[in-house]
Each structure stands twice: as C-alpha cells, then as structure tokens.
C-alpha positions in Angstrom: -16.5 33.5 -18.3 -16.7 29.7 -18.9 -13.6 29.9 -21.1 -11.8 31.9 -18.4 -12.6 29.3 -15.7 -11.4 26.5 -17.9 -8.1 28.3 -18.6 -7.8 28.9 -14.8 -8.2 25.1 -14.0 -5.7 24.2 -16.7 -3.2 26.6 -15.2 -3.8 25.3 -11.7 -3.3 21.7 -12.9 0.0 22.4 -14.6 1.4 24.3 -11.5 2.4 27.3 -13.7 0.5 30.5 -12.9 0.2 33.5 -15.1 -2.1 36.5 -14.8 -5.5 35.2 -16.0 -7.6 38.4 -15.9 -7.4 41.9 -14.8 -10.4 42.7 -12.7 -10.8 45.1 -9.9 -13.1 42.7 -7.9 -10.3 40.2 -7.5 -6.9 41.1 -6.0 -4.1 38.4 -5.5 -1.8 40.9 -3.7 -0.2 39.6 -0.5 2.4 40.5 2.2 4.7 38.2 4.2 6.9 38.2 7.3 10.0 36.1 7.9 11.0 34.3 11.1 14.1 32.1 10.5 12.9 29.7 7.8 9.2 30.2 8.6 7.3 32.6 6.5 3.8 33.9 7.3 1.9 34.9 4.1 -1.2 37.2 4.3 -3.5 37.6 1.2 -5.2 40.8 0.6 -8.5 38.9 0.6 -8.8 36.8 3.7 -12.6 36.4 3.9 -13.4 32.7 4.2 -16.1 31.8 1.7 -16.9 28.9 -0.7 -16.8 31.4 -3.5 -13.2 32.6 -2.7 -10.4 30.3 -3.9 -6.6 30.6 -3.2 -3.7 28.7 -4.6 -0.1 29.2 -3.5 3.2 27.7 -4.8 6.2 28.4 -2.5 9.0 27.7 -4.9 10.2 24.5 -3.2 7.6 22.1 -4.6 5.0 22.7 -1.9 1.5 24.3 -2.4 -1.4 25.5 -0.3 -5.0 26.5 -0.7 -5.3 28.5 2.5 -6.0 32.2 2.4 -3.0 33.1 4.7 -0.7 30.1 5.0 2.4 29.7 7.1 5.2 27.8 5.3 8.5 26.4 6.8 11.3 26.1 4.2 13.9 23.5 4.5 16.7 25.6 3.0 17.6 29.3 2.7 18.1 31.4 -0.4 15.7 33.1 -2.8 12.3 31.4 -3.4 9.7 32.6 -6.0 6.2 32.6 -4.4 3.1 32.7 -6.6 -0.4 33.4 -5.4 -3.5 33.1 -7.5 -7.0 34.2 -6.4 -10.3 33.7 -8.1 -14.0 34.0 -7.1 -16.8 31.7 -8.4 -20.6 32.0 -8.3 -23.1 29.4 -7.1 -23.0 27.6 -10.5 -19.2 27.0 -10.1 -18.3 29.5 -12.8 -15.3 31.8 -12.2 -16.4 35.5 -12.0 -12.9 37.0 -11.8 -9.3 35.9 -11.3 -5.9 37.5 -10.5 -2.3 36.3 -9.8 1.0 37.7 -8.6 4.5 36.5 -7.7 7.1 37.8 -5.3 10.6 36.8 -4.2 11.3 35.7 -0.7 14.9 35.8 0.5 15.7 33.6 3.5 19.0 33.3 5.5 21.1 30.2 4.8 20.1 27.2 7.0 22.7 25.9 9.4 23.7 22.3 9.0 21.3 19.8 10.6 22.4 16.7 12.4 20.6 13.7 11.0 21.1 10.4 12.9 18.3 8.4 11.4 19.2 4.9 10.3 16.4 3.3 8.2 16.4 -0.5 8.2 13.7 -3.2 7.8 13.2 -6.9 7.3 10.4 -8.9 5.7 8.7 -12.3 6.0 6.5 -14.1 3.5 3.2 -15.6 4.6 3.7 -19.4 4.5 0.2 -19.9 3.1 0.1 -16.9 0.8 3.6 -16.2 -0.7 2.5 -12.8 -2.2 1.5 -11.6 1.3 4.6 -9.9 2.9 5.0 -8.8 6.5 7.4 -5.9 6.8 9.2 -5.1 10.2 10.6 -1.6 10.8 14.1 -2.0 12.4 15.1 1.7 12.0 16.9 3.6 14.8 16.1 5.8 16.5 12.3 5.5 16.4 10.3 8.1 18.4 6.6 9.0 18.8 7.2 11.9 16.3 9.0 9.8 13.7 7.3 9.7 10.3 7.7 6.7 8.1 6.7 6.2 4.4 6.8 2.8 2.7 6.9 2.4 -1.1 6.1 -1.2 -2.1 7.2 -0.8 -5.7 3.8 -1.6 -7.3 2.3 1.9 -7.0 1.0 1.4 -3.4 2.2 3.1 -0.2 1.8 2.9 3.6 2.5 5.1 6.6 2.2 2.2 9.1 5.2 1.4 11.3 5.1 -2.4 10.4 2.8 -2.8 7.4 1.5 -5.9 5.7 1.2 -5.8 1.9 -0.4 -8.2 -0.7 1.1 -8.0 -4.2 -1.4 -8.6 -7.1 1.1 -9.9 -9.6 4.5 -11.6 -9.9 7.6 -9.3 -10.4 10.9 -8.1 -9.0 9.8 -5.1 -6.8 12.0 -2.3 -5.3 10.7 -1.7 -1.8 11.8 1.5 0.0 11.4 2.8 3.5 11.7 6.5 4.2 12.2 7.8 7.8 11.7 11.4 8.7 11.5 13.4 11.9 8.5 15.6 12.8 9.9 18.7 11.2 11.1 16.9 8.0 14.6 18.3 8.7 16.1 14.8 8.9 15.3 12.2 6.2 16.9 8.9 5.3 15.8 6.0 3.1 16.8 2.5 2.3 15.6 0.1 -0.5 15.8 -3.6 -1.3 14.8 -5.8 -4.3 12.0 -8.2 -3.5 11.0 -11.0 -5.8 7.3 -11.9 -5.5 5.6 -14.9 -7.0 1.8 -14.7 -6.9 0.1 -18.1 -6.4 -1.5 -19.7 -9.4 -5.3 -19.2 -10.0 -7.6 -21.7 -8.3 -8.5 -24.8 -10.2 -12.1 -23.8 -10.5 -11.0 -20.7 -12.6 -9.2 -22.9 -15.2 -11.2 -24.2 -18.1 -10.4 -26.1 -21.3 -12.0 -25.0 -24.5 -11.2 -25.0 -28.3 -12.7 -24.4 -31.6 -12.0 -25.9 -35.0 -12.6 -25.5 -38.7 -11.7 -27.4 -41.8 -9.3 -26.1 -44.3 -11.0 -24.4 -47.3 -8.9 -26.2 -49.8 -8.0 -29.5 -48.2 -11.2 -30.7 -46.4 -9.6 -33.5 -44.4 -7.2 -30.9 -42.9 -8.6 -29.5 -39.6 -7.3 -26.4 -37.8 -7.7 -26.4 -34.0 -7.6 -23.2 -31.9 -7.0 -23.3 -28.1 -9.3 -21.0 -26.1 -8.5 -22.5 -22.7 -8.5 -19.9 -19.8 -5.4 -19.3 -17.7 -3.3 -21.4 -20.0 0.4 -20.4 -19.8 3.5 -21.5 -21.6 4.7 -23.7 -18.8 1.5 -25.8 -18.6 1.1 -29.2 -20.1 -1.3 -29.7 -23.0 -2.3 -32.8 -24.9 -4.6 -33.2 -27.9 -6.1 -36.5 -29.0 -7.7 -36.4 -32.4 -9.9 -39.5 -32.2 -8.0 -41.4 -34.9 -5.1 -42.6 -32.6 -3.0 -39.5 -33.2 -2.1 -36.8 -30.6 -0.2 -33.5 -30.3 1.3 -31.2 -27.6 1.1 -28.1 -29.7 -0.9 -25.1 -28.4 -3.1 -24.8 -31.5 -2.3 -27.8 -33.8 -3.4 -28.7 -37.3 -4.3 -32.3 -38.1 -4.8 -34.2 -41.4 -7.3 -37.1 -41.2 -6.8 -40.1 -43.5 -10.5 -40.8 -43.8 -13.8 -38.9 -43.6 -16.0 -39.5 -40.5 -16.9 -38.2 -37.1 -14.1 -38.0 -34.5 -14.1 -37.4 -30.8 -11.3 -34.7 -30.3 -10.2 -33.9 -26.7 -7.9 -31.2 -25.2 -6.4 -31.9 -21.8 -4.8 -29.0 -19.8 -2.6 -29.6 -16.8 -1.4 -26.7 -14.6 1.3 -27.3 -12.1 0.5 -25.5 -8.8 2.8 -24.8 -5.9 5.2 -27.6 -4.7 3.4 -30.2 -2.6 0.0 -29.5 -4.1 -1.9 -31.6 -6.7 -1.9 -30.3 -10.3 -5.0 -28.8 -11.8 -6.3 -30.8 -14.7 -9.2 -29.8 -17.0 -10.4 -31.6 -20.2 -13.1 -31.1 -22.8 -14.1 -33.1 -25.9 -16.0 -32.2 -29.0 -17.1 -34.1 -32.1 -15.3 -33.1 -35.3 -16.9 -34.1 -38.7 -14.4 -34.7 -41.5 -16.1 -34.7 -45.0 -15.0 -35.3 -48.5 -17.2 -32.5 -49.8 -18.3 -29.6 -47.6 -18.2 -26.2 -49.2 -19.7 -24.2 -46.4 -17.7 -21.2 -45.2 -18.6 -19.8 -41.7 -18.2 -16.1 -41.4 -19.7 -13.1 -39.5 -19.1 -9.4 -38.7 -20.0 -7.4 -35.7 -20.3 -3.8 -34.6 -21.2 -2.0 -31.3 -24.2 0.2 -30.8 -23.4 3.9 -30.9 -25.0 4.8 -27.6 -24.3 1.6 -25.7 -20.8 0.1 -26.4 -21.8 -3.1 -24.4 -24.4 -4.0 -27.0 -23.0 -5.8 -30.1 -24.8 -6.5 -33.3 -23.7 -9.7 -35.1 -24.3 -10.3 -38.8 -24.0 -13.8 -40.3 -22.1 -13.6 -43.6 -21.6 -17.4 -44.1 -21.6 -18.7 -47.7 -23.5 -19.9 -49.4 -26.3 -18.6 -47.2 -29.0 -20.8 -48.8 -27.1 -24.0 -47.8 -27.1 -23.2 -44.1 -29.7 -25.2 -42.3 -28.7 -24.8 -38.6 -26.6 -22.3 -36.8 -25.5 -21.7 -33.2 -23.8 -18.7 -31.7 -21.7 -18.8 -28.5 -21.0 -15.2 -27.2 -18.2 -16.2 -24.9 -19.9 -15.2 -21.6 -22.1 -18.3 -21.3 -25.0 -17.0 -23.5 -26.0 -18.6 -26.8 -28.4 -17.9 -29.7 -29.7 -19.6 -32.8 -30.9 -16.4 -34.5 -29.5 -15.6 -38.0 -28.3 -12.1 -37.0 -28.5 -11.7 -33.2 -27.6 -8.8 -30.9 -26.1 -9.3 -27.5 -25.5 -7.1 -24.4 -22.4 -7.9 -22.3 -22.8 -7.2 -18.6 -19.1 -6.5 -18.0 -16.0 -5.2 -19.8 -13.5 -7.8 -21.0 -12.3 -9.9 -24.0 -14.7 -12.5 -25.3 -14.3 -15.3 -27.8 -17.4 -15.4 -30.0 -18.0 -18.5 -32.1 -20.5 -19.3 -34.9 -21.1 -22.9 -35.8 -23.1 -23.7 -39.0 -24.3 -26.9 -40.7 -25.7 -27.6 -44.1 -26.6 -31.2 -43.3 -25.8 -33.9 -40.8 -22.4 -34.4 -42.4 -21.3 -30.8 -43.1 -20.2 -28.5 -40.3 -18.1 -25.3 -40.1 -17.2 -23.1 -37.2 -15.4 -19.7 -36.9 -14.4 -17.7 -33.8 -13.5 -14.1 -33.3 -12.4 -11.9 -30.4 -14.8 -9.2 -29.2 -13.4 -6.6 -26.8 -15.8 -4.7 -24.5 -14.1 -1.6 -23.0 -15.0 0.2 -19.8 -17.4 3.1 -20.4 -16.0 6.6 -20.6 -15.9 8.4 -17.3 -17.6 11.8 -16.9 -15.1 14.4 -15.9 -17.5 15.8 -13.3 -17.6 12.4 -11.5 -13.8 12.0 -10.9 -13.8 14.2 -7.7 -16.8 12.5 -6.0 -15.8 10.9 -2.7 -17.1 9.4 0.6 -16.0 10.1 4.1 -16.3 7.8 7.1 -15.9 8.7 10.8 -13.8 6.4 12.9 -15.7 4.3 15.5 -12.8 4.7 17.9 -12.0 8.4 17.6 -14.8 10.7 16.5 -12.3 13.3 15.4 -10.7 11.0 12.9 -12.1 10.6 9.3 -11.2 8.4 6.3 -11.7 10.0 2.8 -12.1 7.7 -0.2 -12.5 8.9 -3.8 -15.3 7.1 -5.7 -12.9 6.7 -8.7 -9.3 5.9 -8.0 -6.5 6.1 -10.5 -2.7 6.2 -9.5 -2.1 8.4 -12.6 -4.4 11.2 -11.4 -3.5 13.9 -9.0 -5.6 14.4 -5.8 -5.7 17.6 -3.8 -7.6 17.6 -0.4 -8.3 20.5 1.9 -9.9 19.4 5.2 -11.5 22.6 6.3 -9.1 23.2 9.3 -6.2 24.7 7.4 -4.6 21.4 6.5 -4.7 19.2 3.4 -3.2 16.2 1.7 -2.2 14.9 -1.7 -2.7 11.2 -0.9 -5.3 9.3 -2.8 -7.1 8.0 0.3 -6.0 10.1 3.3 -7.0 9.9 6.9 -7.2 13.0 9.1 -7.6 13.7 12.8 -9.3 17.1 13.7 -8.1 18.8 16.8 -11.5 20.1 17.9 -15.2 19.1 17.5 -17.2 20.9 14.8 -18.3 20.8 11.2 -15.6 21.0 8.5 -16.1 21.5 4.7 -13.8 19.1 2.9 -12.8 19.8 -0.7 -11.3 17.3 -3.2 -9.9 18.5 -6.5 -8.8 15.8 -9.0 -6.6 16.5 -12.0 -6.9 13.9 -14.7 -5.5 15.7 -17.7 -5.1 19.2 -19.1 -8.7 19.2 -20.2 -10.3 17.5 -17.1 -10.2 19.0 -13.6 -13.1 18.5 -11.1 -13.8 19.7 -7.6 -16.4 18.3 -5.1 -17.0 18.9 -1.4 -18.7 17.3 1.7 -19.1 18.3 5.3 -17.3 16.3 8.0 -19.4 16.4 11.2 -17.6 15.3 14.3 -20.7 15.4 16.4 -20.6 15.0 20.2 -17.2 13.6 21.0 -15.9 11.3 23.7 -15.8 11.9 27.5 -12.6 11.2 29.4 -14.6 9.5 32.1 -15.4 6.7 29.7 -11.7 5.9 28.9 -9.8 3.2 30.9 -6.2 2.2 30.9 -4.2 -0.7 32.2 -1.3 -2.9 31.2 -0.3 -6.5 30.9 3.2 -8.0 31.2 5.0 -11.3 30.5 8.4 -12.6 31.6 11.3 -13.6 29.3 11.4 -17.4 29.0 15.1 -17.6 29.8 15.2 -15.4 32.8 12.3 -14.3 35.1 13.7 -10.8 35.8 13.2 -9.5 32.3 9.7 -8.2 31.8 7.9 -7.1 28.7 5.1 -4.5 29.3 2.1 -3.8 27.0 -0.4 -0.9 27.5 -4.1 -1.6 27.0 -6.9 1.0 26.5 -10.3 1.4 24.9 -9.1 4.6 23.2 -6.1 5.4 21.0 -3.0 6.3 23.0 -0.7 9.2 21.9 2.1 8.8 24.5 3.2 6.6 27.4 5.3 7.3 30.5 6.3 4.3 32.8 7.6 4.8 36.4 9.1 1.7 38.2 9.7 2.0 42.0 11.1 -0.7 44.2 9.1 -1.2 47.4 11.5 -1.6 50.4 12.5 0.0 53.6 15.1 2.1 51.8 13.0 3.1 48.8 15.2 3.4 45.7 15.1 6.2 43.1 12.2 5.5 40.6 13.1 4.7 37.0 11.2 6.6 34.4 10.7 5.2 30.9 9.2 7.5 28.2 8.6 4.9 25.5 5.8 2.7 24.2 5.5 -0.8 25.6 9.0 -1.1 27.0 11.0 -4.1 28.0 12.8 -3.8 31.4 15.3 -6.0 33.3 15.1 -5.9 37.1 18.6 -6.3 38.6 17.4 -7.0 42.1 14.6 -9.4 43.4 11.7 -7.9 45.3 8.4 -6.2 44.9 8.0 -3.2 42.5 5.2 -0.8 41.9 4.9 -0.2 38.1 2.8 2.8 37.0 1.8 3.9 33.5 0.6 7.4 32.6 -0.9 7.9 29.1 -2.2 10.8 27.0 -5.0 9.8 24.6 -6.6 11.5 21.6 -8.5 14.5 22.9 -5.9 15.2 25.6 -7.3 12.8 28.3 -4.7 11.8 30.9 -5.0 8.4 32.6 -2.8 6.5 35.1 -2.8 2.9 36.3 -0.5 1.2 38.8 0.2 -2.5 39.7 2.7 -4.3 42.0 4.7 -7.1 40.5 7.2 -9.5 42.2 10.6 -10.3 40.8 12.0 -13.6 42.2 15.7 -14.4 42.8 17.3 -15.9 39.7 18.6 -19.3 40.3 21.2 -19.2 37.4 22.4 -15.6 37.6 26.1 -14.9 37.6 28.4 -12.0 37.7 31.1 -11.2 35.1 34.0 -8.7 35.1 34.2 -6.1 32.4 37.6 -4.8 31.2 38.9 -2.3 30.7 36.6 -0.3 33.1 36.2 2.6 32.4 36.2 1.8 28.7 36.5 4.0 25.6 36.3 2.1 22.3 35.6 -1.5 23.3 34.7 -3.7 26.3 35.5 -7.3 27.0 34.1 -10.1 29.2 35.5 -13.7 29.7 33.0 -16.6 29.7 33.8 -20.1 30.8 31.8 -22.8 28.9 31.5 -26.5 29.6 30.6 -27.2 26.0 30.1 -25.4 22.6 27.0 -23.2 22.5 25.8 -19.8 21.3 26.4 -16.8 23.5 23.9 -13.8 23.3 25.3 -10.4 24.5 23.1 -7.4 25.3 24.2 -3.9 26.5 21.6 -1.7 28.3 22.0 2.0 29.2 21.2 3.6 32.6 17.5 3.8 31.6 17.6 0.0 30.8 17.1 0.6 27.1 18.9 -1.9 24.8 21.6 0.0 22.8 23.8 -2.9 21.5 23.6 -6.6 20.9 25.6 -9.4 19.3 25.7 -13.2 19.0 28.9 -15.2 19.2 29.5 -19.0 18.9 31.3 -20.2 22.0 33.6 -23.3 22.4 34.6 -25.4 25.4 36.8 -23.5 27.9 37.5 -19.8 28.2 35.8 -17.5 25.6 36.7 -13.8 25.1 33.7 -11.7 24.0 34.6 -8.2 22.8 32.0 -5.5 21.9 32.7 -2.2 20.1 31.2 0.7 22.1 32.9 3.6 20.2 29.5 5.1 19.3 27.9 4.9 22.7 27.6 8.1 24.7 29.5 8.4 28.0 27.7 6.9 31.0 27.1 3.7 32.9 26.0 0.5 31.1 25.0 -3.0 32.0 26.1 -6.1 30.0 23.8 -9.1 30.0 25.1 -12.5 28.6 22.7 -15.4 28.0 24.0 -18.9 27.2 22.0 -22.1 27.8 20.0 -21.5 31.0 22.6 -19.0 32.4 22.1 -15.3 32.7 25.2 -13.2 33.7 25.6 -9.5 34.3 28.4 -7.0 34.4 28.6 -3.2 34.7 31.1 -0.8 33.1 31.5 3.0 32.5 32.0 4.5 29.0 34.1 7.6 29.0 
C-alpha cells in the first residue's frame, strides 16, 4: 500500500491521472449538470472526512479538491474532466484509490465585451533607488476589479498600488494584469524597468589578502586578494614595502633583497553620487628569504553526519621543520593545533588559511576555499505552515509556509470549499467557525507532502463597535472642488455618497457609488454630505455632515461649440500672457472622464478636445489657468 500511495502522489503532482487501483471500497464515478458555461459536478462519494480525498482537473488548466465542485468555463466546446478519489488511514497511508474521466460538451460562448485598459506609472524612492512605488492608472477600476502585479523577479502582488523592493540590480519586465470579477475580461501591460541596488554599507566591506613565496624563486611573492565585496569597478592599490606598488587584483612581486616588508592593500569603493567613498586598508608583514624550503599544505573533509563540521589535516613539508603554525578558518575563528576540526555555524563560502614557520626568518602561507552547504530538507517538512488571524478582521487569515521556494508548487484548501495556489495566500471566511486548512507542496516527482491546521475564527465582531465618518479637503486652486476620504475602525467593502444642497428649493440629490470621490460644487451654499458604507461581516453604517461652499472669486463662464457636439468640443480662452491651461471634462455624476494640458500664449487660444468615445449625455468642462477657474456645459449626442 505504501508503494500505491507514492504512485498516487506522483500522479497528482504531474497533473496526469490514470487508474491507480481497482478496489470496490473506492469509487471515483461522478455525474454533472450544465447551466450555460457553469457545470455542477457531483462525486459518488460526497462524505466529508479527512480520510477521503478528491482531485479534479477540468480540462482548461483549473483543478479542485472539493467533493462536488462547481466550475465556470471561459469558453465552450468539449472539455475532458478527470476525477481521482482515494481514501487514507490515520497513518496517512492510502487504503484504496480510483479515477475516471468524462467529456463535457458546452455551447459556444458569445463574444464578451472587454473595455479594460491597464496602465500604470512608477516612482523610485529618492533615498532607496531599489524601492519602487507603483501607481495603478487603469480604467475603468471598480470594487470588483482584480489586479495582479508581476515584478519580474519572481515576486507578485494583488495590491492596487503596491510598493516593491528589488534585491539585486537588473533590467526587470514589470507587468500589470487587470481582470473583472468573473475573469471574462482580462488585459495586461508590461514595461522594462532598470533597477540599480545601492552598494553595500561601508561596514560590510573589508580588505584582506594572503601571500606565499614562489617554490623555485624565493624572492618572488604571490599575493591573493580576499577582500569582501570587491568588484571590478573598485579601485585597488598594493604597496609592497620596497617603494613599488600595483593596481592588479592579485599581483606577483619580485623583491631585490631579502628582508621583512610591510605590504598593504587599499580598497576604495565608489558609492552613489554625492556620497563619500568607502575606503578599507590592511597591512601584513611579508618575510623574503634567500633560503626557505618550507611548503605549506593541508587537506580537509566534512564529517559524514554533520556537514558543517570540517576536519583539517596539515600536510606541510617537511613536517619536522615546522615550529609554529596558525589556522584562520575564515569566520573569525583560529587555531594553533596541528590537525584541527572546526564547526561552522552558517552555510557559506569561507577562505581558510594555514600559516607555518620554521624559524623567525622562514614563513609560508596557503589558503583554500571551503564551501558549507545548506542541510538537506526533509520532504515531510516542506508542507509545514503557520496561520495568523488578522487583528482587524477576525474572519481573515494569513497562511505562511515554513519553507518557501518559488520553484515548488503550493496547493491550499481553506476548509470552506475554496483554495489557492499562491505561496503565501490570505483568505477571508464568510462565517464564523472552525475550518481545517490543508497545504500540499510538490517539490519534485519523488517529494510531495501534506500538512493541515485548524483556523478558528472565534467570537467575531459586533456591528455596534464599528464607527464611520469622513474627512475632506479643498483643491488649492479653487474652493469648490472637494476631495472626500472615508474613515472607519473596520475594513470597508463599499461606499455610497449622497450630496444634497440645503436651500428653500431643495435640489435633486447627487449619488456617487465610488470610493473616496472628488466632487466639484457648481453653486455656492450649504450642502449635506452623507456616506453609507458596508463593512466586512455585512455591517451597514451611515454618517452625515454639512459643508459650506463659498462663492468663487475668480470663476468665469466659457462657451462650448459646437453644442450639441459629436466628435469634438472647443472653447476659446483669452490670456494676458503665456501660461499652461489645464482642461477637465466631468460627466453628469461629476466623475472625471477626460483631461488634457495645453500651453497657452498671449491673446485668444483655441482648445479642442476629442469626445468621440464619450457616451451621449450632458458634460461640464472646467479650465484652470493661473488663479482662474472657468466652466462650460455641452451635450454629447
């Protein structure tokens, strides 16, 4: 049975399912019903149990682990659906398994209108150039719009306006994907982004070198540069203590006379423009002899059960001539033992040096590279994970695998019929309760592991403890343009704003169904502004406030022509001097639908805007130049 369970896991990981075993205790048969492009699948075994396991492939690249899933296809035609069912015991061993496949024929899907226009901009942090702020400029953006950012370095984000820090310098391809809620409309756009990571801090740079005399020509000394964070563009200078110098990375120098020389290496790294360079220097005494026949040498090997423990063996010759020796293990530790052993605390590459002496005038040194690798990972550990409940929303959880690798595949089921293939997903449950969360990780064809934990929502929030209000600020150039921002102590799902003018002849209220809108009041006076929100958990809250709109001192009226207009609309603006004109077009709900900037000159200026793609209706043109704000209305037919 263990061999059967291993074969089942390998088959699951490869996404190709064949009949694994014929056993009357397991039955993978299923039925289905079709409604448009939505198909309801019902397995023969629907009992929910930790010992029952389902796996479906729907023939369009999507999978499910539910017993009776509902799947919505994005296209018609014939799809091959495969279902595999197996049952395991308490030890996790498969007792039986069965699989079956059927064809599902769907009607052709009618063409879908897709008006998504993805667009974004970015800005570098002035103090941290590898930290990038991305701004989503896509249109249209609704509450149900889904976005997916691919930063080009293996990292992703579903935030509307994310911030990302790159860990290395390169030319990255950054892409933004915009989808609607039903994934029937999807568009993407990509740009190339050059990122230069800042140089390492000066305290991480060190100068270091080793040396040894030539075995044939004793006054010929070979120097080896072991400085950390040394790169090809950095400055290097050697001084050999006899008046000679070199800018080679690892030079060789011939001394004219025997003696003791003070040799120095100086490293200078050039940091970002406007900052001081990073300079490090180290000096060592080099003894040049006429006769010194010592040869420094050593070997090393790792312990079989602990790869971090290295055994070193001194093989210097002649061994009887060695009086003193010193080991430097490259991690700050040293030893004077003949054949020491050393345990490294961390994986990495270390330069190990052995320095020997036969007298006060005979020295030799040799260095080798020792590589300590990360320990092997137990396959059973790759699916371990932690879960954290949000402090703001008790129905929201964050799931984090203990071991993370972008080359592995992660399959989550959240216990409420939903799942994810993200490495570190978040999930919001619809109701309070206890949910068993499973994580299956596929590392290779011979390593698949599954773990589970229980997500407990506990006692959730009360609507009585939630408050809502808003703040607003006026546009600097005109006091009748107001920016509103909703505030709450709990996450908001949707916002509805109602603006009503308070006067004897009460006007028709304006309703804005959007988050944190900007609104331009065309008449002065007092207005009652109300916000109605729906929060997580379905709580509905409302807050109202009266604001005053003063009479604009610099407002003016323009004439639009033609009016009504079909393809373009024009206004004439008289300027007393050259300056930039900013043109904004708002629809009847006071939502900005078009804008342009045009440099104006002294005298009469003609400003024409293309409105071919605007829908029929009434629109307002606002033109700002200097401290003037002018308005005009026109009808699009």
